[in-house]
N, C-alpha and C positions, 0 to 999 in steps of 0.2 A: 477561611480559607489558606491564608498565612500558616498556620498552624497546623494542616492540612500537607502544605508543601513541604515542611520545616522536618517533620514525622517523615517524608517519602525521602528528602534527604537523607535525613542518618539512617533510614533503612537500606539506600541503595549505598552509603558509603560501608555500614556493617557490611553489606552482602558482598562488596565489591573488595574490600581492605580486610576484613577479618573473618577468620573459619569458620563463624558462625553456623551460615550458611553455605558450606562449601559443597555437602552433597545434592543441594538443590543447584546449584550450580554445575556440576559435574552433570548432572543429567540436563538441562539448561544446553549444555556445549552439545551432546551426544544429538538432541532435539534437534538443534541448530546443522549440526552436520550432517544428520541426514536430510537435512532441504536441501543443504548449500553444497552436496557434494552433485545430486545431481544434476541442480543446476547447470552446474560446472560442465558437470557431462555433456550435457543439451546445446548449451550455450559455446562453450568455447572449442573452437577445432581441436580434433587430436594432431599430435604433434609428432611426428614419424624420425625417433631415432635410430633406436636399438632392438626394436620389436621384431621386423624383418629378419635381422641377424639372427635374434634369437630364434626364431623359428627357422633358419635354414641351416644354423648347428642342432638344433630337436631332429630334423628331419634325415639329418646325415647321421646322427646317431638312432633314430628310427626304421632307419634303413640299412642297421647290422653293423656299420662304421665303429670301430671300438679304437682305431689308430687317433686320437687327439689332434696328432701333427693334423691331419685330412680333417678335420671340424671345423668347417670357416663360416662365415655371413659375410652382410654386405662391408661391415667394417675392420672385418680381419682374419683372425683365427677364434678359437673358442681360449677363453683363459679362466674360466670359472669351474670348480670342481664338479663332480660328480651330481653332488645334490641338487646343484642348479638345473642339469638336465631332467633328471627325473619330475623336478616340477614345474619346468615350463614345456618338458611333455604331454604330461595333463592339460595343461592349457593350449595348448597343438589340439587336442582332441575336442576338445570341449568348445572352440573356435571354429572349429571347419576351419583344421590346418592353417590357425591365423590368421586368416579369411576374414572374419567378422568381429574387426575392431571392437565394435560398440559394445559387444558381449564381453568382449576382452576387460572393456572399460567397465559395465556394470562390475565385473569379478574385481577388478582394482579397486572400487570402491568401496564393496563391501568389505575389502581386505584392510582399507582405511576406515573406516566405521570400527573394525576389530580390531584394530593397531590403537585406535584413541580408547578405544575401552578399557584394551590392557594397560595402557601405561596411566591411564586414570584411576585403575587397580593399583598398580604398583604407586601412585603417591597415595594413594587411601592408608599404605600400610606404612607411612614412615612418620613417625614420631614427632617431628618435627614439622607436622603438616598445621599444630597449632598455630604457629608462626605464619604462616604460607597465606598469601591474599590472593584469592581467587582470580583478581584482576589479570592476573601472569598467567593462571589458564585460560581466559579467554585470550589473550595475546597469544598464547599457543595454538590456539584454534584458528581465531581468524583473521590475523595478520599471516600466516605462512600459505599466501601465494605461491612461493617456491616448493613448496611441500607436496600442497596442491596437487599440484603440477606433474610433480615428480612420481606420484601416485596412480593417477588418473589421468592423465593427458601424455605421459610418456612410458607408463608401465614397467617403467626398471626394474632390473630384481632384487635393487638394495633393501626397495620396499619389504619385499620377499624375505628377506633374511636379518631385518629389521622387525619385523612383527615377530618371528619365529624368537628372536634373542628375545622379546621381552616374554611370549610363554615361558620361555627357559627361567626366566628370573623371579618372575610369579613360583612357581614351581620352586626354584632356590629359597625364595624368603619363606615360603610355606613349607620350607623342611623336606621336601621330595627332593633328594639332593642328587640320586642315584638318575631320577628321570629329567631332573634340570640341566644334568652334565651330557644326558644325553642329547637334548633338544639343544642346547648350546655346539655343541658340535654339528648337528646335523644344521645350525645357524651359519657355522662356517661354513662349511661346504655347498654353502650357498651363495654365498662371497666371503673373503679371506678377512674383510677387514672387521670383522667381527674378534678375531684375535687381538683387538686392541682393547680388547677387555681382560685380557687374560692373566695381567699382571694383580690386577683389582684382586678377580675371583679366584687365582690361584694362594695370594694372600690369606683371603678366609677362609679357604679349604685346611691350610698349614693350620692356622689360629682354632680352627672348629674342631677338626680332625688328626693332628699331627700328619708325619711324614707317612706313616705306613698308610693311613686310608687316601690321602692324598694322593699316592702313586695308585693307588687301586682307581683310582676317580680320572687319572688320569689315562690310564690304562683304557679305561672304559673307553673317553672318548678317543683315542687313536683307535679303538676296535668298531668306532662306529666312523669314523673316515676310512678302513680298511675295509666294511660291509660296501659301504655307498659306492667305494673305489673299485668292487674288484673285479666287477667285467674287466674297466681298463686296467688293472694291474695282473690281470692272468693273462693278458694278450699283450697288449704293449705298456708294460711298466715305464718305461723310461720317458716313455713320450707323454703320457700322462703328468706324472710328478714332472718333466722337466715344461708340459703347458701350461697346467693347472695352479702348479707354486712357481711359476717364473719368475722370478728375481730380476733380471738385467732388463725388463722393457723399460721405457723411456717414453715422460710424459711428453704429449706435445703440448709449446710455450703458449699457443692460442686460445686454448681451455682452461687453463691456470685462475684460479680464483684467486687463489691467496700469495702469490708471486711472482703477480705483472711489475712489484717495485725492483726486481731483479734484471740485468741483460739477459738475455736468451745464453749468451755463452757460459754463466754466473749460475742460471739455474739448469742446467742439461750436466754441468761439472760435476767431476767424484768428491774432490774436497768440499763443495757446496753440500752433498749428500752425506758425506762424512761428516760435516759440522754439524747439521742436524738428529744424526744419529747419537753424537755425544752430548748434543741438549736434552736429548729425546731423557736417554740415560740418566743424567744428572739428575734432569725432573722426579725421573720415577727413584731415584734414589733419596733425595729428597724427603719427598712423601712417605717411604714405605718408614726415613728413620727420625721424622719429627710430626708424623701426623696418621702415619698407622699402625703405630706399635700399641699404644693405647695398654699403658701400665705393663706392658709384658717385657719381659727379658728375650734375648733371644733365643738361648737354648731352651727357653719354654715355646718358642716358635718351632725349635727345631726340635722338638720332644719325638719320640719313633708313634709313638702313641697320643690320643687325646691328653693333654694338660686339665680339660675341665673348663678353657675360656669357652665361652659364650659369645657367638655374632650376630647384634641383632640385625633386625632387618634393614636400620636403616645404614649400618657399616657396610655390609655387602652392598647394597645398593652405591653408595658414597664409592668407596672402592672402584667398583665396576665402572664408576661414571667418571671417575677421576683419570683414572689411568687412561684409560677412551679417551675425554679431552685432552690429555698432554700429546696422544698421538698423534691426534687429529692437527693441533695448532703448532708442530713441528712437523707435518706432513712434507716431504719434497712438494706436494701439487695436489690442491684438490681440486675435484671436477664441479660442476652443478649440481649433479645426485648423489653425493657425497653429503650434502646438507642435512640429509636425514639420517645420517651415521649419529649426529648429535645437538641436532633438533629438538629433543623431547627430552634431553637431558638438562639443558637452559635452566628453565624455572626455577629448578630446586637447587641447582648449581649454585643457582644466583642467593637463592634462601642460606644455604648453610655458608655460600659467603659472606652473609650479613651486607648483602648490599641494598642501600635504600629501594622503596619499592618503586618509584618515580624514578630514579635513575634504572634500575631493572628495567622498566616498560622501555626508556631511553638506546639501552644496550642492544633489546629486541628486535625495536627498531631499525636502531643504527646495523644490525645485522643481518635482517633480511633486504634492506638497501645493498648490503655488501654482495648478497647471493643472487643479486637479481638486478646486478650490473653486468651485462652483456653487451660489448665483452670487457672485462673486469677490467680497471684502469689504475695506476698506481695511486691512485688515492683510495680507492675503494680498495687496497689489498692493503694500504696502511691500515685505513681503518677498521679492518677486519682484524688485523693483528693488535693494533691497539686495545680494541674491547679482548681478545684472546687475553693478551695480558693483565688488565683490570681483574678479568675473573679469575686468572689461576692465583695474580699476587695476593688476591682478598683470601682465597680460599686455604691457601699456605698460612696466612695470617690470623683470619678471623674464625677457623670453623674452633667449635669447644664442646664437644662432645667426643673430641679423639683427643689426650692425652699426651704428654711426652714423656715419660717415666722411662727409664732405661738402668740396667746395671751393669757396672763397671768393670764388673770383672770377668766378662765373657767378650768383650770389644774382638778379636777374633774372630768369633763366629763373624760378626761381619763381613769377613770374605767370601765367608758362603754366601750370606745375603747377593753380595754385589757377582759373584759368578751366576747365581741364578735369575737374578734382574738382567744380569749381562746376557746372556744367553734367550732369556724371553722377550726383551728387549732389542736383542740384533732381529730375533723373527718376525716382530711386531712393524717395527720400519721397513725392513723385507717386506709386510700384508699392506703397507699402506700404498705401496702403487699399484696395484693393481685399479682395475678402472673398474 
C-alpha cells in the first residue's frame, strides 16, 4: 500500500511538474473547462455592463447610421473600429436583437473553449515546452475567476479580439504570413489594444522578410482596415477616424486597477501620461537592443530584401508577448476586462523569465488577487506593479535563446530603429487608452 501511494505521488509530481504528460494535461484542461463553463453560466448570475450598450450601437448601425458620432449606447459613444460592429451585428441577430442573454452566454462559452484550445495549441508549438510545468496551465484554467467572468458573465468584446489574435498567431507560427497579418488586422478592428503586439510582430517581419516584404504586409494590414471601415470612411470619414481612433479620452479613476496608488489629479495629468510613454519607449528600445537582435547586425535587420534570417515560433511568440506585456505594465489605466489582454501569456512569460515554478504559481495567485479586488486599493495596485516588475526584470536578465551580438560599425542605424519604435510606441500607448 505504501509503495502504491509512493508511486502515485511520483506520477502526480511528474504529471504536474514535467512536460512528460503535458498533452494529457491539456486534454484534461479542456474536459474540465467543458464542464466548468456551463456550470458557471447556469449557477452564476449574469452581470450587465456593456452588452446593452453594444446592442444599442449595433442597432443604430443596422438601421443605417454611418456617422460614428451618432452611434451611442448606455455607456457613451461608440469607440471601437468597424470590425466590432460586424461581429456584434451577427450576435444581435443570433440573440433576438440582444434580448436572449442565455444564448449569448452559450455563444461566449463556446468562444471561451475555442480560445483555450487555441492558446494550448500555441503553447504546444513552443520549443521551451520541455521545461514547462503543466501545473501552470492548470492555474491558467482553474484559477481564472476574473477571465471566466469576462467571457461568459459579461460578454466583453475584448474576448472576441483576443481569440481572433490567437488564430492570427497560430497562422503566423505555421508560416501563413499573409493570412496571419490579415487576421491580426481583423483583431485590431475589433479592439485597438491588439496593436500592443505590433512592435514584436514588426520586428519579426523585418527579420524574416526584410523591408520590402514587411512594407507589403503592413499595407495588407492597412487595406484590411480600409475595407472594414469603408462604409463609414465613404460617408463620414472624419467622424469614423475621430471616434474609433480617439486618443483624447480620459479614463475614470474609479475603474483603474493599476494606478490606485497615485492621486486622481496625478492620474489624469498629461505629465504622468508623458512619463509612461517615455518608460514604454525605453523598455521597447532596451529589449530590441539587447534581447531581440539575436546575433544580427542592424544593417541586416534593415536589408531591403530577406537576408535569410529565420524566425522560430518561439521568437515570434516571445517578441509579440513581451511587447504586449510592456505596453500593459505602463498603460495609463487598466480596467478589469483588460485582464484577458495578457492573462494567457503569463505562464510562458514566467518560463522564459526562468522564474521558479512555485514562485510562478504564487505570482499568478497574486495577479488573480489584484484583478479581483473591487474597487482596487493602493495595496492591490502596488502588488500588481511589483509582480509586473518581477516578470519584466527577469525576462530582461534571464532569457537565453536571444543573444546580444551587434556590429559596432553600424551604430548610426540605431537612429532608424529609434524612429520606428518611437512612432509605433506612440501609437501603441495611444491605443492603450481605449476601453
